[in-house]
C-alpha positions as CSV (number, residue, x, y, z in Angstrom):
1,M,15.4,7.5,11.3
2,E,14.5,7.6,15.0
3,S,14.8,4.1,16.5
4,Q,11.2,3.9,17.9
5,F,9.7,5.0,14.6
6,R,11.9,2.5,12.7
7,R,11.0,-0.3,15.1
8,G,7.3,0.4,14.5
9,I,7.8,0.4,10.8
10,L,9.7,-2.9,11.0
11,E,7.1,-4.5,13.1
12,A,4.4,-3.4,10.6
13,C,6.5,-4.9,7.7
14,V,6.9,-8.2,9.5
15,L,3.2,-8.4,10.2
16,A,2.3,-7.5,6.6
17,V,4.6,-10.3,5.3
18,L,3.0,-12.8,7.7
19,E,-0.5,-11.7,6.6
20,K,0.3,-13.4,3.3
21,G,1.2,-16.6,5.1
22,E,3.4,-18.2,7.8
23,S,7.2,-17.9,7.4
24,Y,10.4,-18.4,9.3
25,G,13.0,-15.9,10.5
26,Y,15.6,-16.0,7.7
27,Q,12.9,-15.8,5.0
28,L,11.3,-12.8,6.8
29,V,14.6,-11.0,6.8
30,K,14.9,-11.5,3.0
31,D,11.3,-10.4,2.4
32,V,11.5,-7.3,4.5
33,N,14.9,-6.4,3.2
34,D,13.3,-5.8,-0.2
35,F,11.8,-2.7,1.3
36,I,13.8,-1.7,4.4
37,E,17.2,-2.9,5.5
38,I,17.1,-5.3,8.4
39,S,19.5,-7.9,9.8
40,E,18.8,-11.2,11.6
41,S,20.1,-9.6,14.8
42,T,17.3,-7.0,14.5
43,M,14.6,-9.4,13.3
44,Y,14.7,-11.9,16.1
45,P,14.0,-9.4,18.9
46,I,11.2,-8.0,16.9
47,L,9.7,-11.5,16.4
48,R,10.0,-12.1,20.2
49,R,8.3,-8.8,21.0
50,L,5.5,-9.5,18.5
51,E,5.1,-13.0,20.1
52,Q,5.0,-11.6,23.6
53,T,2.3,-9.1,22.7
54,E,0.3,-11.9,21.0
55,L,0.5,-10.3,17.5
56,L,2.0,-13.5,16.2
57,E,2.3,-17.1,17.2
58,V,5.3,-19.5,16.9
59,F,5.4,-23.2,16.0
60,S,8.1,-25.6,15.0
61,M,8.1,-27.8,11.9
62,E,10.7,-30.2,10.6
63,H,12.7,-29.0,7.5
64,N,15.5,-31.1,6.1
65,G,15.8,-33.1,9.3
66,R,15.9,-30.1,11.6
67,L,13.2,-28.2,13.5
68,R,12.6,-24.8,12.2
69,K,10.6,-22.0,14.0
70,Y,7.7,-20.6,12.0
71,Y,5.7,-17.5,12.7
72,R,2.0,-16.9,12.0
73,I,0.1,-13.7,12.4
74,T,-2.8,-13.7,14.9
75,D,-6.2,-11.9,14.7
76,K,-4.7,-9.4,17.1
77,G,-1.8,-8.9,14.7
78,R,-4.2,-8.2,11.8
79,E,-6.0,-5.6,14.0
80,K,-2.6,-4.0,14.8
81,I,-1.9,-3.6,11.0
82,T,-5.3,-1.8,10.6
83,E,-4.4,0.5,13.5
84,M,-0.9,1.2,12.1
85,L,-2.4,2.0,8.7
86,E,-4.8,4.5,10.3
87,E,-1.9,6.1,12.2
88,W,0.2,6.2,9.0
89,A,-2.6,8.1,7.3
90,E,-2.3,10.7,10.0
91,I,1.5,10.8,9.6
92,V,1.0,11.4,5.8
93,K,-1.3,14.3,6.5
94,I,1.2,15.9,8.9
95,Y,4.0,15.4,6.4
96,Q,1.9,17.0,3.7
97,F,1.2,20.0,6.0
98,I,4.9,20.5,6.8
99,V,5.9,20.3,3.1
100,K,3.1,22.8,2.2
101,E,4.2,25.2,4.9
102,R,7.9,25.1,3.8
103,E,6.9,25.6,0.2
104,E,4.8,28.7,1.1
105,K,7.6,30.0,3.2
106,N,10.0,29.7,0.3
107,E,7.8,31.4,-2.3
């Protein structure tokens, strides 16, 4: 899968998980891995990018005596999910067109 396309999908997956509630990096890796493979070394740059673009916010909370970074989606992040879903609908239409054209060619 092309890296830019994959990155966009991963960002959408992270935002979708955070739409359900705040979480921390390792848990996000586990949640997203149920659908698309991602490593911690891939996740953290995505989280930084989403924070820099104000699609999520970061805060720290103590857990077992240590500070843990948590992530929370912003309103701008929710808007981005809506945009991504609209774009995805367009991609699905294009995919269906390509499949139809190939099937007609092979008839």
